[in-house]
N, C-alpha and C positions, 0 to 999 in steps of 0.2 A: 559268877557276874560277868555281865558281858562288857567289853572293852571299852575305853573313853575313844579309841582311836573309831571302835566299827560303831560305835551310838552315836557319834557326830559324823559319820556318814551318810550314815541311817537320817538324821536331822536335816545334814545339809541336802541332801534326795528330795525332804517330803517336807520342808522348810514353807513354803506357799500353802500348800494342803492345811497345815499345821492351823498356819494365820488365818485360816479359813473359815475353819474348824470352830478357831476360839470367837471368831469373829460373831458366829451366832447364839452364845451362851447369854442371857437373858443380863446376869450384872454388867460386862463387857458392852451389853448392847446398849444398856443404860444409861452407864456413862460416859459413855465415846455421844450417844443422842442429848445427852446434857451438856457437854461439851460442846456439838457443833450450835446447839441451840440459843448457848447464851454467852456463848464466850462476845461475841460481838456488839455485848451491852456493855465491856471493857472497854474503856479508853483511858484509865491510867493505873500505876503500878499497885497506887494504895486499893483500888475499885479489887484489882485480881488479888491482893491477896486476904479480904475481905468475904470473900465467895468460897467457902470452904473447899466445894468439890470440885469447881473451875481449877484452886490453884492446886489441892491434890494430887488430878490429873496432869495437869502440865508438868511437876518437879516429879511425878512417877516417870513421865511421856523424857525427861532429861534429864536421868539415873540421879536428881537429886531429891529422891522421896524420904533418904537417912537423914534432910536438912528439914523435915516437912516441921518444925518448931523452932527455924532461924525465922521466925516472919518479919522480923525487923530487916535481917541480913538480906534477904531475898529483896523487901521492898528498895532496900539502898543498892541493891545492884543492878535491879530494872531502872530505878529514878537517872542512876546516874550513866548509862545506856554506856558503850565501848569508845565512842570518838577521843575523850580525852585518855593520853596515854596514864592519867594517875586516877583515872576511874576506878571504883573496886575490883567491877570484873575483871578487869585488865591487869591487878595488881596479886588477885590470888589463884596461887597455885597450881589447883583445879581448874581445869579448862572449860570442866561444863558450865561453869556461873559464866562463863565469855561466851559460849553460846547457849545458854538462857536468854539473856543480858543481847547476843545480836539476834535472835529469832524476835523478840517479842517488838524491840527498837522500841519501848512505848519512850525515849530520850531524844530518838531520832525522828522518828514519823506520826508517832502519836498513836491511837488508833487502827492507823491504815492497815498493821497486819492482823488485828484481831477483827475485821471486817474482809478480810480477804479469805475466800473460799481455800484457795490453794494452801496459805500458807495453816488454813485449821485442818484439812484435810491430813496435811504434814505431820501437823502434831498427833494427831489422830493414830494416824500410820506409827509412829513412834511408841506413841503410848500400847498398842497391840503387838508391837513386837517385844517389848519392854517386858508385859505379861506373857507372854510367852517364851521369853527366856526366865524368867522367876518360876514358872511350872519345872521344864526342864531340868530348873537346878534340884528340885525337889529330888529328883531320880538320881542325876550326880551332877554337883556343882563344876566340877570337868566341862561337862558340857555346854555348862552354861558360859562360861567364861568363856571357852574356845570361839561359841556364837557372837559372845560380847567383843572377841577381839577381833571377828569377823565386821562386826560392825563398826569398830570405833579406829581401827589402827589403820585401816585404807584415808591416806590423804594425810597421815601425819608425819610432821617438818621436825618435830623438835622432841629429842627425845627427855628434854624437863617437861615436855606436856604427858607425855607417856607417864614417868617416874611420879609425877603428880597424881595420878590416875591407877588407887592401888591394885583393881584388878588385872587391868594393864601391866602392871610391873609384876605380876603376879605370871601373865600369862609370859612375858618375855624372860623372864628370871628364869621359869620352867624351862622354856624351848631352848634359850645357850644355857643351860643347867650351869646356872649361875645362884649360891647360896644368896640366903634371905640378908642373910649379916652386909653381902656386897652394900644395902642398900644405904648400910652408917658411915660410907665411906664420905668425901667431901664430893660434893654435888655434882664441881668440874671435872673431876678426876673420871665420878662412875660415866659421868658424860662423853670422855672420852675411851673408856672403857666399852659401853656399848657400839660407838663408832667404830671402834677397831674391830667388833665382832662382826657387826651385821651393818648392811646401807641401808638407813632406813628408808630410803628409796624405792625398796623391792616392796613395800606395805603395799604400794596404790597399783600392784602387779597382779592380779588377781590369781595366777598360778605360784607365785612367787609368795603371796599371803597363802594361800592354799595349804603349800609343802612346810611354812612355818608353823600354822597352826596344828597340819598330821603330826608336826614332830611334839608341837608343845603336849601332844593328847598319849602321844608314846612314853614321851617322859612322864608324864604323871604319872603313868602308872607305873614303869617305872621303879620313881620316886616312893611312892606310895602302897606299894607293897605287891604288884603282880607277882602271879609266882611263876617260876622258873626265871634262867637265866634274861642277861639282855637278848643275847642269841636266838632264842627262843620264843621269845616274845615278839623279837622283829623279824622273825619266820612266820610266825603266827600272823601278824598282819600283812605282811608282804609287802614291807615298804622299805623302802632305799632311805636308811637314816640320814643320810648327805643332804644337805638345804639346796644340791645342785646336781644332786642323782648320781655324784660320781666323778663330775664333768672336773674336778677339780678346785671350783670355785666357791664350793661351801663354803660352809660357818664353819661347823662341827662336825664331827665322826665318833660314831662310839665304840670305844673296846670295850668289846664281847667278853672280856676277863674281869673286869670292873663295872661295878652295879653302877649306872648313870655316870660314869666316867666322861668327859667328854674332850678333846683334842683339836686345838684349833690346827686348820691347813696355814 
């Protein structure tokens, strides 16, 4: 079986071509065209949730497909918007709700965005990327997680928001070799632990983000039974396991004598 790391590198190099191929598929074309032609007819949150195709399309685009049956919640989030600190979108731990409310902005600008071609094409681009990520997950869920992390981690400024996203939490915990049980810790203690382990601002640096996702890919394979010792796996991949290439400022290094062991510098 091809390693997660090598699969991720292949996807990273060919991502644009994969999206272009996806765009030519009939079902994807039809749904995107329906969204493009009909979202401009929507001026309120209520109208939006009543159109099943537009509603499902947008929730998929904003990584909220699992909430498809929470129609009342979606409507309330969109109607309240984000300006009031007490608005529901600002209270929910999962920041995807805030992103959805901010994007449509019914509470702030009415139907301005739904009639804005830049907004419409942006939603379509998000939808097509999510569709591709789902396809990747059919072959290797870790590759889907890595690509998702590549999309969502840049610009992250709060560990709390990352912890509120189950997929991002798995990427981070795996890359930093943290057991899932750590998630049960007091949120403030967990936040401090992550601050000590990694500088969140590095996610905005493409090179640092790439190193982090490479490490996630390698650690995922190690945790999930890649053949051979850790040293053999790393030799096969030809990747320095430290996040700084051995310069002394990285987060973790792997002790080849202990499978998956991580030691802070």
